[in-house]
N, C-alpha and C positions, 0 to 999 in steps of 0.2 A: 926616618922611618919611625912609626909610632911604636909605643911599648907593646901594644897588643900584637902587632904584626911581627915584631921581634920575637915575642913569646911563641907565636905560631911557627915561625921559622925554626926556632930552637927545638920546639916539639917535634917537628919533622926530622930534624937532625938526630934527635934522640931515638926516633923510630927507625933509624938506619936508612933514611932517605938521603940520596946524594946531596952534596952541598949545592950543586947547580939546580937540582929540582926543588930543594927547600927554598933557595933564593927566588926562583921563579914563582913558586907558590906564594911567597911573601909579597912579591911585587904585584901579583894578580889580586891578592886580597887588599893591598893598599890602593890599587886602582879602583876596585869595587867600592871601597870605603869612600874614596873621593867622589865617585859618581853618586853614591847615596847622599852624601852631604850636599852635593849640588842640587839634587832633586828635592831634598828637604828645604833648601833655601828658596827654591822656586815655588814650592808648595806654600810656604809661609807668605810669600809675596802674593800669590793668587788668593789665599785666604783673606788677606787684607783688602785686596781689590774687590772681591765679591762682597765682603762686609760693608765696604764703603758704598758700593753700588746699591745694596739693599737699603742702607740708611738714607741715601739720597733719593731713591725711588719712593720710599715711604714719605719723605718730606714733600716731594712734588705732589704725590697723590693727596696728602693732607692739605696742601695749599689749594689744589684744584677743588677739593670738597669744600673747603672754607669759602672759596669764591662762589661756588654754585649755591651754597646755602644762603649767601647774602643776596643773590639775585632773585630768590623766590620770595 
């Protein structure tokens, strides 16, 4: 369990929330944190994929324009 989740669980316990409810809240937050990390990693991958696609598209268009200018 991460330090932040432990701190949140402890804060719930200090607020007189039952141990079971505090543990459940800590687990929910940990699950959400894991999901956010997964989405962030996928977003990073998609960012690289789109960037690569843009660069390659520009290179192809530049090549086509170069060929067309030599034909005239």
